[in-house]
BAZASE-234848 format. One line per 10 residues: their letters; for each residue x, y, z of N, C-alpha, C. Coordinates in steps of 0.02 Angstrom, whole numbers, padded with zeros to 5 digits, m for minus. Layout:
a> X,Y,Z,X,Y,Z,X,Y,Z ~ ... .
REM end
This chain:
msintsgnnt> m01930,m02466,01268,m01923,m02536,01300,m01998,m02559,01276 ~ m01986,m02623,01259,m02053,m02652,01261,m02043,m02747,01287 ~ m02101,m02776,01291,m02109,m02819,01320,m02142,m02870,01265 ~ m02105,m02917,01248,m02119,m02988,01190,m02149,m03020,01234 ~ m02227,m03036,01226,m02263,m03093,01244,m02279,m03152,01208 ~ m02258,m03159,01144,m02268,m03204,01089,m02260,m03292,01142 ~ m02288,m03330,01096,m02286,m03395,01137,m02233,m03410,01136 ~ m02179,m03412,01094,m02105,m03432,01088,m02058,m03411,01155 ~ m02081,m03368,01177,m02048,m03327,01236,m02074,m03330,01317 ~ m02098,m03385,01338,m02139,m03370,01399,m02111,m03342,01477 .
sgkitsaier> m02043,m03316,01466,m02015,m03273,01505,m02031,m03203,01502 ~ m02074,m03187,01448,m02093,m03110,01424,m02033,m03081,01441 ~ m01974,m03102,01394,m01911,m03043,01368,m01930,m02982,01356 ~ m01901,m02931,01384,m01885,m02868,01383,m01829,m02834,01356 ~ m01832,m02816,01285,m01773,m02782,01266,m01777,m02709,01272 ~ m01715,m02679,01272,m01693,m02596,01276,m01639,m02588,01231 ~ m01638,m02550,01213,m01571,m02500,01172,m01520,m02488,01246 ~ m01550,m02461,01280,m01526,m02421,01345,m01518,m02467,01408 ~ m01447,m02486,01405,m01429,m02529,01497,m01417,m02502,01541 ~ m01418,m02431,01542,m01391,m02406,01585,m01399,m02303,01575 .
adsadfrtii> m01413,m02293,01647,m01439,m02216,01631,m01378,m02182,01689 ~ m01376,m02117,01671,m01304,m02078,01676,m01352,m02008,01712 ~ m01300,m01986,01733,m01337,m01894,01760,m01375,m01855,01722 ~ m01359,m01886,01656,m01404,m01834,01592,m01457,m01846,01592 ~ m01490,m01915,01624,m01556,m01956,01635,m01594,m01947,01706 ~ m01550,m01912,01755,m01581,m01914,01831,m01622,m01860,01825 ~ m01633,m01809,01780,m01686,m01758,01808,m01750,m01783,01767 ~ m01737,m01831,01722,m01814,m01866,01675,m01819,m01901,01701 ~ m01780,m01952,01751,m01813,m02010,01790,m01842,m01969,01859 ~ m01829,m01924,01880,m01873,m01878,01949,m01924,m01871,01923 .
rnkiplmdvr> m01925,m01814,01874,m01982,m01784,01839,m02048,m01810,01835 ~ m02010,m01873,01786,m02077,m01927,01769,m02098,m01981,01817 ~ m02056,m01987,01868,m02086,m02035,01914,m02065,m02104,01927 ~ m01998,m02110,01860,m01992,m02168,01828,m01991,m02230,01894 ~ m02015,m02289,01887,m02007,m02324,01944,m01922,m02363,01951 ~ m01899,m02348,01999,m01825,m02394,02024,m01828,m02448,02051 ~ m01790,m02499,02042,m01795,m02549,02088,m01710,m02549,02109 ~ m01717,m02538,02199,m01656,m02523,02239,m01659,m02604,02264 ~ m01570,m02628,02247,m01566,m02693,02250,m01517,m02694,02319 ~ m01502,m02647,02359,m01483,m02634,02401,m01520,m02679,02473 .
apvefekgaf> m01490,m02671,02526,m01503,m02726,02561,m01566,m02682,02606 ~ m01596,m02706,02664,m01664,m02680,02669,m01642,m02602,02748 ~ m01579,m02643,02757,m01565,m02588,02813,m01523,m02526,02767 ~ m01501,m02533,02716,m01477,m02467,02661,m01541,m02432,02643 ~ m01599,m02458,02630,m01653,m02441,02597,m01688,m02393,02656 ~ m01687,m02423,02723,m01722,m02374,02768,m01691,m02315,02786 ~ m01614,m02319,02786,m01593,m02241,02784,m01594,m02190,02742 ~ m01604,m02204,02689,m01622,m02145,02613,m01637,m02192,02553 ~ m01692,m02181,02523,m01718,m02183,02463,m01740,m02116,02428 ~ m01794,m02161,02362,m01795,m02105,02335,m01889,m02127,02327 .
nqsincplmn> m01938,m02088,02330,m02005,m02096,02311,m02024,m02148,02269 ~ m01997,m02142,02215,m02017,m02190,02158,m01988,m02265,02173 ~ m01948,m02277,02210,m01898,m02329,02232,m01942,m02366,02262 ~ m01918,m02459,02237,m01942,m02511,02282,m01896,m02540,02292 ~ m01899,m02580,02368,m01842,m02607,02394,m01846,m02686,02354 ~ m01804,m02706,02318,m01800,m02787,02294,m01710,m02792,02320 ~ m01687,m02825,02355,m01628,m02840,02382,m01610,m02885,02347 ~ m01549,m02858,02335,m01495,m02940,02322,m01478,m02994,02388 ~ m01468,m02953,02422,m01451,m02990,02484,m01480,m02954,02552 ~ m01518,m03000,02603,m01542,m02975,02646,m01487,m02946,02701 .
nderekigvc> m01516,m02916,02760,m01453,m02877,02800,m01402,m02920,02823 ~ m01437,m02979,02842,m01385,m03030,02875,m01327,m03048,02834 ~ m01354,m03065,02754,m01310,m03084,02698,m01248,m03031,02690 ~ m01290,m02977,02683,m01234,m02912,02673,m01177,m02916,02741 ~ m01191,m02929,02795,m01156,m02900,02855,m01093,m02970,02852 ~ m01120,m03019,02840,m01069,m03091,02815,m01015,m03072,02757 ~ m01050,m03045,02715,m01008,m03024,02664,m00972,m02988,02668 ~ m00993,m02902,02703,m00933,m02878,02721,m00888,m02878,02764 ~ m00909,m02928,02792,m00858,m02945,02842,m00799,m02987,02803 ~ m00824,m03041,02768,m00777,m03090,02733,m00715,m03023,02675 .
ykkngqeaai> m00757,m02972,02661,m00721,m02935,02608,m00676,m02902,02636 ~ m00683,m02872,02710,m00639,m02855,02752,m00585,m02902,02756 ~ m00578,m02976,02793,m00520,m03004,02795,m00493,m03028,02746 ~ m00536,m03066,02689,m00514,m03104,02639,m00516,m03081,02569 ~ m00540,m03017,02545,m00546,m02964,02493,m00609,m02976,02436 ~ m00610,m02961,02393,m00660,m02949,02345,m00682,m03023,02327 ~ m00623,m03056,02287,m00657,m03132,02281,m00687,m03163,02312 ~ m00646,m03185,02370,m00667,m03226,02439,m00747,m03204,02441 ~ m00757,m03128,02442,m00829,m03096,02455,m00877,m03133,02398 ~ m00850,m03127,02336,m00894,m03125,02284,m00907,m03200,02294 .
tlgnalvsgq> m00866,m03256,02320,m00890,m03324,02308,m00937,m03340,02375 ~ m00911,m03297,02424,m00973,m03307,02465,m01041,m03289,02452 ~ m01059,m03227,02430,m01118,m03227,02405,m01137,m03252,02347 ~ m01113,m03290,02300,m01135,m03327,02272,m01163,m03394,02302 ~ m01123,m03412,02361,m01164,m03453,02406,m01221,m03446,02438 ~ m01227,m03380,02466,m01279,m03370,02512,m01334,m03367,02459 ~ m01320,m03340,02421,m01385,m03294,02379,m01379,m03353,02320 ~ m01401,m03421,02320,m01416,m03476,02256,m01478,m03507,02284 ~ m01484,m03563,02235,m01535,m03625,02253,m01622,m03582,02258 ~ m01661,m03590,02306,m01724,m03553,02293,m01715,m03495,02335 .
skasrlaqwq> m01654,m03460,02380,m01650,m03399,02376,m01643,m03359,02315 ~ m01608,m03377,02268,m01605,m03334,02213,m01661,m03349,02165 ~ m01702,m03412,02167,m01747,m03417,02132,m01787,m03361,02136 ~ m01828,m03354,02214,m01871,m03300,02227,m01866,m03237,02217 ~ m01800,m03231,02225,m01782,m03148,02222,m01773,m03132,02147 ~ m01737,m03162,02103,m01763,m03150,02016,m01827,m03166,02029 ~ m01863,m03209,02030,m01926,m03192,02010,m01958,m03131,02054 ~ m01932,m03110,02093,m01969,m03034,02129,m01941,m02975,02067 ~ m01879,m02996,02046,m01835,m02940,01996,m01894,m02935,01930 ~ m01898,m02999,01914,m01935,m03013,01854,m01992,m02998,01866 .
tfarenpqgy> m02043,m02987,01895,m02106,m02964,01907,m02091,m02877,01900 ~ m02044,m02861,01948,m02034,m02799,01941,m02010,m02759,01873 ~ m01978,m02801,01834,m01959,m02760,01760,m02019,m02773,01723 ~ m02053,m02824,01724,m02121,m02825,01679,m02186,m02772,01679 ~ m02183,m02756,01762,m02232,m02727,01771,m02200,m02641,01745 ~ m02139,m02629,01769,m02112,m02569,01747,m02051,m02581,01703 ~ m02068,m02570,01644,m02017,m02588,01584,m01986,m02528,01558 ~ m02004,m02469,01597,m01963,m02398,01578,m01920,m02388,01631 ~ m01919,m02410,01682,m01871,m02438,01762,m01810,m02435,01746 ~ m01761,m02426,01792,m01701,m02430,01809,m01680,m02481,01875 .
lycfrgglrs> m01635,m02509,01886,m01621,m02533,01945,m01566,m02502,01960 ~ m01546,m02506,02036,m01463,m02481,02060,m01453,m02508,02119 ~ m01406,m02506,02123,m01355,m02527,02194,m01345,m02463,02245 ~ m01276,m02458,02296,m01257,m02417,02296,m01219,m02356,02275 ~ m01182,m02401,02224,m01143,m02359,02193,m01124,m02379,02113 ~ m01172,m02412,02099,m01188,m02448,02022,m01135,m02503,02000 ~ m01115,m02542,02053,m01073,m02575,02063,m01071,m02652,02043 ~ m01055,m02682,02079,m01060,m02756,02083,m01130,m02791,02088 ~ m01164,m02772,02135,m01221,m02781,02153,m01274,m02766,02091 ~ m01286,m02708,02067,m01335,m02694,02020,m01299,m02743,01961 .
ktvqrwlkes> m01235,m02726,01940,m01222,m02773,01894,m01243,m02840,01882 ~ m01231,m02875,01955,m01248,m02948,01962,m01334,m02967,01938 ~ m01378,m02909,01978,m01441,m02931,01980,m01472,m02908,01897 ~ m01427,m02869,01856,m01431,m02859,01802,m01427,m02915,01737 ~ m01359,m02922,01764,m01326,m03011,01724,m01370,m03064,01730 ~ m01394,m03065,01798,m01449,m03131,01817,m01505,m03112,01763 ~ m01529,m03063,01763,m01604,m03033,01722,m01610,m03050,01654 ~ m01529,m03043,01640,m01515,m03045,01558,m01513,m03133,01564 ~ m01483,m03170,01601,m01470,m03238,01566,m01552,m03265,01591 ~ m01598,m03229,01624,m01678,m03249,01607,m01717,m03211,01561 .
ginypliigg> m01668,m03204,01510,m01728,m03154,01459,m01729,m03085,01457 ~ m01703,m03043,01515,m01754,m02970,01531,m01678,m02942,01535 ~ m01661,m02901,01470,m01637,m02849,01485,m01643,m02769,01508 ~ m01618,m02740,01566,m01651,m02708,01593,m01593,m02660,01636 ~ m01617,m02583,01611,m01549,m02536,01615,m01551,m02531,01709 ~ m01475,m02504,01719,m01457,m02482,01779,m01417,m02416,01795 ~ m01421,m02374,01841,m01402,m02333,01858,m01336,m02323,01861 ~ m01294,m02292,01811,m01211,m02268,01825,m01191,m02237,01902 ~ m01166,m02264,01929,m01150,m02228,01995,m01209,m02234,02056 ~ m01282,m02287,02037,m01298,m02301,02077,m01338,m02248,02131 .
ykalrqflln> m01364,m02272,02191,m01383,m02228,02248,m01368,m02168,02252 ~ m01278,m02180,02246,m01249,m02095,02271,m01244,m02074,02228 ~ m01241,m02097,02143,m01251,m02037,02110,m01301,m01993,02115 ~ m01370,m02037,02106,m01437,m02002,02111,m01436,m01961,02170 ~ m01422,m01981,02228,m01421,m01916,02297,m01381,m01864,02283 ~ m01326,m01877,02261,m01265,m01812,02233,m01299,m01767,02197 ~ m01356,m01805,02139,m01382,m01747,02111,m01434,m01721,02130 ~ m01475,m01749,02179,m01533,m01713,02213,m01508,m01667,02274 ~ m01458,m01693,02292,m01420,m01616,02355,m01401,m01566,02305 ~ m01369,m01582,02253,m01353,m01520,02179,m01422,m01470,02179 .
eldqlalhpl> m01462,m01505,02174,m01527,m01478,02161,m01557,m01429,02213 ~ m01542,m01454,02292,m01567,m01411,02342,m01528,m01359,02326 ~ m01459,m01365,02317,m01421,m01308,02308,m01445,m01248,02259 ~ m01472,m01277,02216,m01499,m01240,02165,m01556,m01204,02176 ~ m01603,m01251,02210,m01661,m01214,02244,m01647,m01147,02292 ~ m01587,m01158,02317,m01579,m01077,02370,m01563,m01047,02322 ~ m01551,m01050,02259,m01519,m00979,02207,m01566,m00938,02197 ~ m01651,m00980,02205,m01702,m00933,02163,m01732,m00859,02231 ~ m01761,m00833,02174,m01781,m00784,02228,m01821,m00825,02248 ~ m01847,m00807,02352,m01893,m00829,02380,m01946,m00773,02407 .
tilagntgsg> m02002,m00801,02422,m02043,m00765,02479,m02080,m00808,02530 ~ m02068,m00786,02578,m02090,m00827,02636,m02168,m00812,02655 ~ m02190,m00860,02676,m02272,m00853,02698,m02271,m00866,02755 ~ m02283,m00807,02806,m02279,m00818,02867,m02368,m00811,02895 ~ m02360,m00823,02962,m02434,m00810,02998,m02437,m00840,03079 ~ m02500,m00817,03103,m02509,m00878,03167,m02530,m00931,03147 ~ m02525,m00986,03200,m02557,m01038,03202,m02619,m01033,03189 ~ m02619,m01101,03148,m02699,m01086,03111,m02725,m01041,03077 ~ m02682,m01002,03036,m02689,m00945,02969,m02709,m00975,02909 ~ m02683,m01060,02914,m02702,m01078,02850,m02628,m01086,02816 .
ktpflahctn> m02580,m01084,02822,m02525,m01070,02777,m02521,m01135,02728 ~ m02520,m01204,02764,m02505,m01248,02725,m02562,m01261,02662 ~ m02637,m01255,02697,m02664,m01267,02612,m02674,m01195,02581 ~ m02647,m01145,02606,m02628,m01101,02555,m02589,m01108,02490 ~ m02530,m01147,02514,m02481,m01154,02466,m02502,m01193,02403 ~ m02561,m01246,02412,m02588,m01286,02367,m02622,m01223,02310 ~ m02626,m01172,02329,m02672,m01133,02254,m02605,m01061,02235 ~ m02539,m01090,02257,m02482,m01061,02217,m02443,m01123,02199 ~ m02440,m01103,02119,m02413,m01154,02090,m02349,m01140,02080 ~ m02292,m01094,02099,m02225,m01099,02120,m02219,m01097,02172 .
sldlegaagh> m02255,m01136,02216,m02239,m01151,02293,m02201,m01225,02303 ~ m02177,m01240,02342,m02126,m01294,02395,m02168,m01311,02443 ~ m02204,m01372,02465,m02209,m01395,02533,m02149,m01414,02585 ~ m02134,m01373,02624,m02081,m01403,02662,m02100,m01434,02718 ~ m02161,m01439,02743,m02186,m01486,02790,m02219,m01552,02774 ~ m02244,m01534,02697,m02255,m01602,02664,m02185,m01650,02658 ~ m02130,m01617,02638,m02074,m01667,02626,m02050,m01697,02682 ~ m02044,m01636,02744,m02015,m01670,02813,m02085,m01735,02851 ~ m02146,m01730,02814,m02192,m01778,02867,m02208,m01746,02915 ~ m02218,m01675,02927,m02223,m01645,03021,m02229,m01582,02988 .
rgssfgsfvt> m02277,m01555,03037,m02330,m01485,03045,m02270,m01446,03069 ~ m02218,m01465,03103,m02163,m01408,03126,m02194,m01382,03203 ~ m02247,m01414,03225,m02261,m01378,03310,m02262,m01449,03345 ~ m02266,m01433,03403,m02270,m01476,03446,m02322,m01534,03435 ~ m02376,m01511,03393,m02415,m01565,03391,m02426,m01583,03305 ~ m02353,m01562,03277,m02351,m01577,03228,m02336,m01640,03176 ~ m02320,m01716,03213,m02329,m01774,03196,m02410,m01774,03173 ~ m02375,m01832,03110,m02436,m01909,03079,m02445,m01946,03106 ~ m02491,m01982,03100,m02492,m02069,03118,m02418,m02108,03095 ~ m02410,m02091,03032,m02362,m02131,03012,m02269,m02077,03032 .
pqsnqinfen> m02228,m02114,03034,m02161,m02109,03065,m02150,m02049,03023 ~ m02103,m01988,03052,m02070,m01923,03007,m02036,m01953,02971 ~ m02021,m01914,02898,m01968,m01936,02867,m01895,m01936,02908 ~ m01853,m01970,02874,m01775,m01952,02917,m01751,m01895,02884 ~ m01675,m01872,02898,m01665,m01817,02847,m01641,m01838,02790 ~ m01615,m01892,02781,m01606,m01906,02696,m01667,m01900,02668 ~ m01721,m01938,02681,m01773,m01942,02641,m01824,m01879,02633 ~ m01803,m01837,02693,m01828,m01765,02690,m01803,m01737,02645 ~ m01730,m01738,02636,m01695,m01686,02576,m01690,m01720,02510 ~ m01724,m01801,02504,m01741,m01803,02446,m01803,m01796,02407 .
klaeqyitgn> m01857,m01784,02443,m01910,m01779,02447,m01938,m01714,02423 ~ m01894,m01670,02446,m01883,m01597,02456,m01860,m01581,02377 ~ m01802,m01607,02360,m01753,m01603,02279,m01808,m01639,02233 ~ m01845,m01693,02251,m01904,m01713,02198,m01953,m01673,02192 ~ m01983,m01636,02246,m02021,m01603,02242,m02003,m01521,02175 ~ m01947,m01490,02193,m01927,m01462,02174,m01911,m01474,02103 ~ m01875,m01535,02073,m01870,m01550,02003,m01942,m01546,01983 ~ m01997,m01580,02023,m02061,m01602,01982,m02086,m01534,01951 ~ m02067,m01499,01996,m02098,m01419,01972,m02089,m01386,01914 ~ m02022,m01415,01901,m01990,m01387,01832,m01986,m01298,01825 .
fsldqrlvle> m01968,m01282,01867,m01978,m01203,01879,m01918,m01174,01837 ~ m01914,m01125,01803,m01883,m01088,01780,m01816,m01054,01835 ~ m01759,m01053,01817,m01716,m01034,01858,m01704,m00966,01895 ~ m01744,m00925,01842,m01777,m00866,01897,m01816,m00848,01933 ~ m01871,m00910,01917,m01919,m00902,01948,m01935,m00907,02027 ~ m01968,m00852,02039,m01967,m00850,02123,m02020,m00898,02143 ~ m02017,m00938,02226,m02043,m00968,02237,m02074,m00964,02315 ~ m02135,m00988,02330,m02144,m00973,02396,m02134,m01022,02451 ~ m02116,m01022,02492,m02122,m01058,02549,m02151,m01027,02629 ~ m02166,m01085,02653,m02183,m01073,02727,m02124,m01055,02775 .
degrligsvh> m02150,m01009,02811,m02095,m00986,02861,m02084,m01046,02907 ~ m02033,m01070,02924,m02008,m01137,02957,m01938,m01106,03012 ~ m01950,m01123,03060,m01874,m01123,03111,m01813,m01178,03062 ~ m01773,m01190,03091,m01720,m01214,03088,m01725,m01310,03071 ~ m01773,m01306,03121,m01811,m01377,03136,m01875,m01386,03107 ~ m01899,m01439,03071,m01964,m01457,03071,m01973,m01519,03090 ~ m01998,m01525,03146,m02003,m01583,03194,m01930,m01625,03204 ~ m01909,m01681,03191,m01841,m01698,03195,m01790,m01680,03135 ~ m01823,m01656,03083,m01755,m01637,03029,m01759,m01582,03030 ~ m01693,m01561,02982,m01671,m01476,02984,m01665,m01452,02915 .
lpgslrhamt> m01691,m01387,02903,m01671,m01367,02833,m01613,m01367,02803 ~ m01607,m01377,02738,m01530,m01376,02710,m01491,m01314,02729 ~ m01435,m01298,02734,m01411,m01253,02776,m01401,m01197,02719 ~ m01390,m01188,02638,m01412,m01145,02595,m01470,m01127,02587 ~ m01513,m01168,02603,m01601,m01151,02589,m01621,m01105,02645 ~ m01596,m01140,02707,m01623,m01093,02768,m01573,m01022,02771 ~ m01540,m01008,02764,m01495,m00959,02745,m01536,m00898,02698 ~ m01561,m00924,02631,m01577,m00882,02576,m01635,m00859,02616 ~ m01670,m00928,02661,m01771,m00886,02671,m01726,m00842,02737 ~ m01697,m00840,02769,m01689,m00783,02827,m01672,m00713,02786 .
laplvviees> m01666,m00708,02724,m01656,m00652,02687,m01716,m00641,02650 ~ m01768,m00674,02648,m01818,m00675,02597,m01871,m00617,02621 ~ m01899,m00587,02585,m01971,m00541,02599,m02011,m00574,02624 ~ m02064,m00567,02669,m02114,m00593,02697,m02169,m00580,02686 ~ m02235,m00630,02671,m02311,m00609,02668,m02345,m00643,02734 ~ m02376,m00597,02772,m02423,m00613,02827,m02477,m00619,02802 ~ m02515,m00697,02838,m02576,m00711,02830,m02608,m00676,02891 ~ m02647,m00633,02883,m02689,m00624,02965,m02758,m00642,02962 ~ m02792,m00689,02999,m02839,m00707,02997,m02856,m00708,03066 ~ m02944,m00688,03093,m02970,m00689,03168,m02942,m00757,03203 .
ldyrleqiyq> m02964,m00748,03272,m02953,m00798,03315,m02987,m00843,03319 ~ m03056,m00845,03293,m03109,m00882,03284,m03094,m00926,03225 ~ m03079,m00887,03165,m03048,m00946,03110,m02993,m00973,03119 ~ m02948,m00946,03170,m02894,m00997,03170,m02899,m01049,03211 ~ m02936,m01052,03262,m02967,m01089,03319,m02993,m01160,03273 ~ m03055,m01133,03229,m03091,m01179,03184,m03044,m01206,03132 ~ m02973,m01201,03116,m02926,m01230,03076,m02909,m01271,03110 ~ m02878,m01250,03173,m02848,m01286,03219,m02892,m01347,03250 ~ m02949,m01341,03252,m02985,m01389,03284,m03000,m01450,03220 ~ m03005,m01422,03168,m03018,m01479,03126,m02963,m01520,03100 .
eyiikmtaqy> m02904,m01479,03095,m02836,m01512,03068,m02818,m01546,03134 ~ m02810,m01543,03188,m02782,m01577,03237,m02828,m01614,03282 ~ m02894,m01623,03287,m02944,m01650,03331,m02996,m01691,03285 ~ m03023,m01664,03233,m03061,m01703,03192,m03010,m01740,03128 ~ m02984,m01721,03089,m02950,m01765,03060,m02894,m01810,03092 ~ m02855,m01784,03131,m02809,m01838,03153,m02851,m01894,03200 ~ m02921,m01898,03242,m02943,m01942,03241,m02961,m01989,03200 ~ m02993,m01958,03152,m03004,m02009,03090,m02943,m02053,03084 ~ m02873,m02003,03069,m02819,m02021,03032,m02813,m02089,03095 ~ m02800,m02073,03136,m02768,m02115,03194,m02836,m02194,03205 .
qahygvekgf> m02891,m02182,03190,m02934,m02232,03203,m02938,m02290,03141 ~ m02919,m02235,03086,m02909,m02277,03021,m02848,m02320,03028 ~ m02795,m02300,03051,m02738,m02335,03041,m02737,m02406,03113 ~ m02764,m02368,03161,m02770,m02425,03222,m02839,m02465,03234 ~ m02894,m02452,03201,m02959,m02468,03229,m02985,m02399,03267 ~ m03040,m02425,03283,m03094,m02350,03318,m03057,m02344,03410 ~ m03061,m02411,03434,m03035,m02412,03516,m02961,m02398,03500 ~ m02923,m02436,03481,m02863,m02411,03476,m02828,m02360,03468 ~ m02876,m02343,03402,m02845,m02289,03369,m02862,m02202,03412 ~ m02914,m02214,03464,m02948,m02170,03503,m02881,m02147,03557 .
iafseylehg> m02857,m02213,03581,m02810,m02216,03615,m02752,m02183,03618 ~ m02729,m02190,03526,m02672,m02161,03521,m02682,m02104,03488 ~ m02724,m02078,03479,m02748,m02002,03463,m02730,m01958,03533 ~ m02767,m02005,03593,m02761,m01972,03645,m02698,m01955,03680 ~ m02649,m02006,03658,m02589,m02005,03682,m02541,m01959,03660 ~ m02562,m01949,03589,m02536,m01906,03532,m02535,m01846,03555 ~ m02617,m01811,03578,m02636,m01745,03611,m02588,m01718,03666 ~ m02595,m01795,03716,m02579,m01791,03781,m02479,m01756,03789 ~ m02452,m01796,03729,m02375,m01776,03717,m02366,m01711,03692 ~ m02414,m01696,03640,m02409,m01601,03611,m02411,m01565,03658 .
lfkvrkrlgs> m02454,m01560,03721,m02460,m01525,03772,m02398,m01531,03823 ~ m02375,m01600,03839,m02328,m01595,03872,m02240,m01572,03856 ~ m02249,m01568,03779,m02175,m01528,03763,m02174,m01465,03759 ~ m02243,m01443,03780,m02235,m01373,03790,m02252,m01351,03857 ~ m02252,m01390,03906,m02249,m01375,03994,m02211,m01323,04010 ~ m02146,m01320,03995,m02109,m01288,04023,m02120,m01215,04021 ~ m02147,m01192,03963,m02161,m01141,03924,m02229,m01103,03961 ~ m02262,m01164,03980,m02353,m01127,03998,m02330,m01134,04073 ~ m02254,m01152,04108,m02243,m01171,04168,m02297,m01206,04213 ~ m02276,m01279,04266,m02298,m01302,04292,m02389,m01300,04316 .
erygqlkeiq> m02406,m01243,04330,m02461,m01231,04352,m02528,m01230,04302 ~ m02500,m01193,04252,m02539,m01179,04201,m02544,m01253,04147 ~ m02489,m01286,04140,m02500,m01362,04117,m02511,m01393,04130 ~ m02554,m01408,04208,m02581,m01458,04248,m02650,m01413,04238 ~ m02679,m01359,04231,m02746,m01322,04225,m02747,m01365,04143 ~ m02708,m01340,04098,m02733,m01361,04023,m02742,m01426,04021 ~ m02705,m01469,04044,m02699,m01548,04045,m02752,m01571,04079 ~ m02780,m01559,04115,m02854,m01588,04158,m02901,m01565,04112 ~ m02927,m01503,04077,m02966,m01478,04035,m02943,m01523,03963 ~ m02889,m01533,03964,m02903,m01591,03879,m02906,m01661,03905 .
svaltqqikg> m02920,m01670,03969,m02923,m01758,03988,m03010,m01744,03989 ~ m03037,m01685,04012,m03110,m01694,04008,m03132,m01677,03937 ~ m03079,m01665,03889,m03130,m01650,03816,m03126,m01738,03788 ~ m03066,m01741,03800,m03050,m01835,03781,m03123,m01864,03793 ~ m03136,m01852,03850,m03189,m01880,03882,m03249,m01880,03858 ~ m03266,m01819,03852,m03336,m01771,03800,m03337,m01793,03729 ~ m03264,m01818,03704,m03252,m01836,03615,m03292,m01894,03627 ~ m03287,m01945,03666,m03297,m02025,03650,m03368,m02009,03659 ~ m03412,m01961,03705,m03477,m01960,03713,m03496,m01930,03643 ~ m03460,m01920,03590,m03501,m01873,03544,m03488,m01818,03543 .
qpqhhfdwlk> m03462,m01770,03585,m03456,m01690,03602,m03375,m01670,03595 ~ m03353,m01673,03546,m03273,m01649,03518,m03266,m01580,03542 ~ m03315,m01535,03523,m03331,m01480,03520,m03286,m01445,03599 ~ m03289,m01469,03640,m03252,m01474,03723,m03174,m01448,03706 ~ m03155,m01473,03638,m03086,m01465,03640,m03052,m01399,03643 ~ m03109,m01365,03619,m03094,m01283,03610,m03083,m01239,03690 ~ m03102,m01287,03743,m03101,m01261,03808,m03028,m01264,03816 ~ m02971,m01283,03798,m02890,m01288,03809,m02863,m01266,03735 ~ m02888,m01282,03684,m02843,m01254,03621,m02858,m01184,03633 ~ m02898,m01146,03652,m02897,m01065,03642,m02867,m01049,03702 .
pllceyydpm> m02848,m01061,03763,m02801,m01031,03792,m02720,m01042,03772 ~ m02731,m01110,03739,m02649,m01122,03732,m02638,m01085,03648 ~ m02689,m01067,03612,m02663,m01031,03557,m02652,m00950,03587 ~ m02679,m00941,03635,m02699,m00848,03654,m02619,m00849,03712 ~ m02602,m00903,03736,m02573,m00891,03806,m02490,m00917,03778 ~ m02492,m00972,03721,m02413,m00996,03715,m02396,m00980,03642 ~ m02452,m00997,03583,m02437,m00998,03520,m02415,m00930,03489 ~ m02478,m00874,03498,m02491,m00816,03477,m02437,m00779,03507 ~ m02417,m00786,03579,m02367,m00725,03591,m02277,m00750,03568 ~ m02277,m00807,03549,m02215,m00832,03529,m02218,m00829,03458 .
yqyqlglkad> m02253,m00809,03409,m02246,m00815,03343,m02249,m00733,03326 ~ m02299,m00714,03383,m02274,m00633,03358,m02224,m00602,03387 ~ m02189,m00620,03438,m02113,m00622,03464,m02052,m00619,03387 ~ m02077,m00687,03367,m02020,m00722,03320,m02049,m00681,03257 ~ m02120,m00639,03248,m02111,m00605,03175,m02095,m00537,03189 ~ m02084,m00521,03260,m02063,m00443,03262,m01998,m00447,03250 ~ m01952,m00500,03274,m01892,m00489,03245,m01873,m00496,03142 ~ m01922,m00502,03113,m01916,m00505,03051,m01958,m00441,03018 ~ m01980,m00407,03064,m02034,m00363,03029,m02002,m00313,02992 ~ m01931,m00296,02978,m01910,m00255,02934,m01922,m00296,02851 .
rvifrgnnaq> m01939,m00361,02854,m01927,m00378,02771,m02021,m00421,02757 ~ m02072,m00389,02805,m02137,m00390,02790,m02158,m00352,02733 ~ m02180,m00363,02681,m02220,m00344,02627,m02269,m00320,02623 ~ m02304,m00388,02648,m02375,m00378,02637,m02424,m00408,02686 ~ m02483,m00384,02714,m02509,m00416,02770,m02597,m00417,02748 ~ m02626,m00474,02764,m02692,m00482,02728,m02715,m00549,02740 ~ m02780,m00536,02743,m02810,m00621,02748,m02779,m00675,02689 ~ m02807,m00718,02685,m02795,m00785,02635,m02793,m00757,02576 ~ m02872,m00738,02566,m02891,m00702,02482,m02841,m00652,02462 ~ m02823,m00605,02515,m02796,m00549,02484,m02722,m00556,02479 .
claflhd> m02695,m00604,02516,m02625,m00638,02488,m02614,m00673,02446 ~ m02661,m00705,02440,m02672,m00759,02374,m02670,m00711,02324 ~ m02695,m00642,02314,m02715,m00615,02256,m02647,m00577,02248 ~ m02613,m00534,02313,m02546,m00498,02295,m02487,m00544,02283 ~ m02487,m00599,02299,m02446,m00649,02261,m02449,m00666,02182 ~ m02507,m00683,02182,m02527,m00688,02092,m02507,m00633,02048 ~ m02540,m00569,02101,m02495,m00519,02050,m02440,m00502,02050 .
REM end
């Protein structure tokens, strides 16, 4: 695909021998992170999309709703007539300009709507009339989404090794050193614990599945290659593992990272106090960011109040409040005063109980370096 920028073509005409992509191209599109122009309405995009997709809608949410009602009452022809009336004049011109910009900036890309039907063909036709030939995805979002779901089923057929260990043992950073690993928490946008949320909202279920499948495809793993995954429950925040993958994980052997309490406390302190403070303040500003960070910590402790018991929860809440006050004064180390008992009295006993149920599947125990050497061997 090439862009002609000669003086006799001020539209910047794009030509292509390919005007559509089918399932045979999907793996290449995902693996190479080829840009995708999603012409569905924003409400559809928010429900689920792909990492490399940008929303450039043919219709806004209100227009989509009106056309949908018209279609149900009066049929397709009437809906098309209404659509042409709603998206015309200045609204059509501004949207066409947006599509033209995307096409010129991403000449290797594709466009799609939900099923690869009328909307994507309309955008493709309008682009062609303006001098730009741009390919679309056959079957649209639905076909590409089904392809990713099929890939998740394929992922579950791989031999797996599950990485376990107490909270703070460094499981997630460990995965970065394994070329045959997948980051479930990264795909979910959540670290899986009561304090596991980030500043930005967590992925919804569809986007979690899409991101995990995209991560798997990008890894370009051979079909018999062993993959390393972090030990997770059924839920990671508000999303759940695909059933086939969850089942495979319950049968897989475990490698358990064992690190000292001091090591784990330092990891938790850096991850959940120092880094989270910086992220909240970068996002909201110093003052509002610290308020939001404080609410994040308070909410995390509140989530485990029942397991702690009301009395112990009240004590740790007070210690946490003092630590936040001291942090404002430049002494964040006071957070160790509540992090240590929370780890020793709640997280460690809970994780050791859960790990005990899987003891027959443990094939190796050691510190980070030892576990990494074992997995490399």
